[in-house]
N, C-alpha and C positions, 0 to 999 in steps of 0.2 A: 751552249745555251740550253740544249735539250737535257744534258746531265744536270745542270743547275735547277731546271724545272722539276726534274724527277726527284732530286734531293729535297726540294722544297715541299713537294707533295708527301714524300715519306716522312719528313719532319713534322708536317701538320698532322698526319695520321698518328704518329708516335705520341705527339703531345696530347691528342684527343684521348688516346688509350690510357694515358697516365693521369688524366683528370679524374678526381674522385667521383664515383658513381657513373662514369661513362660506360656505355654499352656499345660495343662495336659489333654489328651484325653482318654476317656473310650473306651475300645475295642467295635467295632460295630459288631453286628451279621449280617452276610451276608444274604440277602433275596434270597430265592429260587424262580426264575421266575415261574409263573403259566400261564395257558392259560386264557387270559383275553382280553377284548376289550379296556382295559386301558393300554396305553403304559408304564405308570409309574410302573405298576405291572408286566411287562413282561421282563424287562431287568435291568441293573445296573443303575437305575436312580439316586439313592442316591450317588453312586460313581461318576457319571458325575457331579452332583451338587457340590460335595466337590472338585473335580478336577478343575472345572471352577471358583469356588469362590477363590481359592488360599489363604485360611485362612481368607478371608474377610467375615464380617458378612452378613447374608442373611436378610437384613433389610426389614421391611414392606414397606418402600418407593419404593422398587424395584418391588413390585407386581402390577399387574393390578387390579384396584378397580372398582367395579360396585356400583354406588350409587342409591338411590331411585329417580325415575323420578319425576319431578315437574308437577303441574297442573293436577294431576290425570291420567297421561299417563299410559298405560298398556304395554308399550314397554321398554325393557331394552336397555341402551346404553353401549355396551361392547367394550373396547379398542381392536384394532386389528392392524396388521402390516400396513394396509393401512388407518388407522384412525378408528374412532368409527363406530361400526356396530350395527344396530337395530336388536334385537332378542326378540321374543315373550316369550321365556322361557329359563331358565338356568337349565341344567340337568347334574348331576354328583354325585360323592361321597363326602359327607361332612366329611373331615378328622378330623376336630376339629373346635371349635368356642370359641370366647371370648365374654365377656359382659362388655365392657368399658362404662364409663360415665365421664362427665366433666362439670365443671361450670365456666362461665366467669362472672366476676363482672360487666363488661360493658354490658349494655342492647343491644348494637349493635357493637360487636367486629369486628375488621378487620380480614378477613380470614387469617389464619396462626398465629394469636396471641395465645401464650401459655395460657392454661387455668389457672384460679386462683386455682382451686382444681381439682384433677382427681382421678379416681379409675380404676384399671385393671379388677375388677370383680363385680363392682356395689355393693359390700358388705362392704369393708373397704377402706377408702380413703388413699391417699399417706401419710398422717400424722397420720394414725392409728385410725381414728374415724369411728364410725358406720354410713354408709350412710342412713340407715333406720331412724335414729334419727336426721338427718340434716334437718333444716327448708327449704332448697332449694330442698328437695326431696318431699315436700308437693305439692299436686295438687293446681294449682292457684298461685304458688309462682313466676311464670315467670313475669307476668305483672298485676296480680290482676283482669284481665278482662276475660281471657281465663282460661281453666282448665289445662293448661300446667305447667310442672315443670320447675323451673329455671335451674336445673341440667339436662343436656341432656344425655339420655341413648340410647344405640343401641346394636345390636348383630353383630359380625363380623364373617362370615363364611369362612372357607378355603375349597373351592369347587374344587375338582379335576375332570377335564373333560377328556373325552376319549383320545384326541390327545395331551395332555399336561402333563408335569411332574411337572410343577410349578402350584399350585392351583390358582384359581381366587378368589380374596377377594370380598365377597358380603356383603355390609353393609345393615343390616335390621334395619329400623327406629323403634323408641320406639312404634309407633302405631301398629306395627306387631310383637313386641317382645313376647307378650303373645301367639300369634299364633304359633310362632316357638317353644317356650318352651312346649306348649301343644302337638305339633307334636313330639318333642323329648320324652315327657312323654309317649305318646302312644307306641313308639318304646320300651321304657323301660318295659312297661306292657307285651310285647310279648317277652321279653328277647333278644331284637335285638339291637346290638350296632348301633349308628348312622352311623358309617362307614361301616356297613354291608348291606346297601341298596343303591340303586340308587335313588336320590331325584330329583324331578322335581319342580322347583320354577316358579310360574307364578304370574301375577299381576291382581288384581281386582279393578275396580273403586269404590270409596266410597266418601261420603260427610260428613264433620265434622258437629258438632252441630251449628257452625257459618255459615254453607253453603259453606265452602271451599272444593273444590275437592282434593282428594289425592288418592294414590294407596295403597291397602292392599296386603300383600304378602300371597300367598297360597303355602303350602308345601304338596307334595304327594310322597309316596314311590311307584315308578313305577315298580321296580323289586328288588328281593332279590339276593344278591351275593351267589355263591356257597361257601361251607365251606372253600375250599382252597383259593378262591379269597378273601373271607372275612378275613381270617387269614392274608393273604398277605397285604390287605388294612390296617388292624389294625397295623401290624408291620411297614409298610411304614409310616403311620400317626405318630406313636410314634417317629420314628427316624427323620422324617422330622421336626416335631415340636421341637425336641431337637436342631436341627440346628437353627431354628428360635429363640427359647428361649435363645440360647447361645449368641445371639447378645446383650442381656440385654438392649433392647431398650424400650422406653415408648410405651404403647399400642396404636394402631391406634384409634384415638379418634373421637367422633362425631364432625362435622364441626362447626366452630365458627359462621358462618353466616347462 
């Protein structure tokens, strides 16, 4: 009898999942507020996000994005309520990050043009091929004159700042990708999750081999969260990213231009 009841329940759930437009939600673990300087960790931020979304996807297009400045500038341009604001550094908790890459067949694609090929993790392309074996991943494949790759790489950070519950997206260009991964590796060596510290991001002026100025990103752990705050940040990051990933959208890509 018990087996029959179990089969009946499973059958009902399967039927519900197969119905057009049906949404099956997993039960969410309620986060216990902690003492913190980050408002997202002190209240029911996730509940507020879900209530305000009204089942709409939390698409990446809704986030404020900070891009790498041009011309070697060491100042970030951060979107604000009254327009863009200049900031010397970005400080917060990195909840998560992605490593997208994209290739455009055109040498000078119009901004907003969909890429010819893309990858969400810089490892496997959308058609299942290994990025490491792709000729467009070779240095010098962009134009044959510079050492640049034809396929653009970047790192996209979800940076939670003290007075916000929606992270700021920080796009790290390929020129600073190794710097970020080295920073992440140093945290691993001390058994510290990336969401367990407060990270300060600054810019340093540099010059390419061709004499072109650009900005390199510098990452510094300025403080370590308490065990309670770190546990809350980890739980918040996991549930927040589940909301983002549920949108099943394409990754935020490097820009075409």
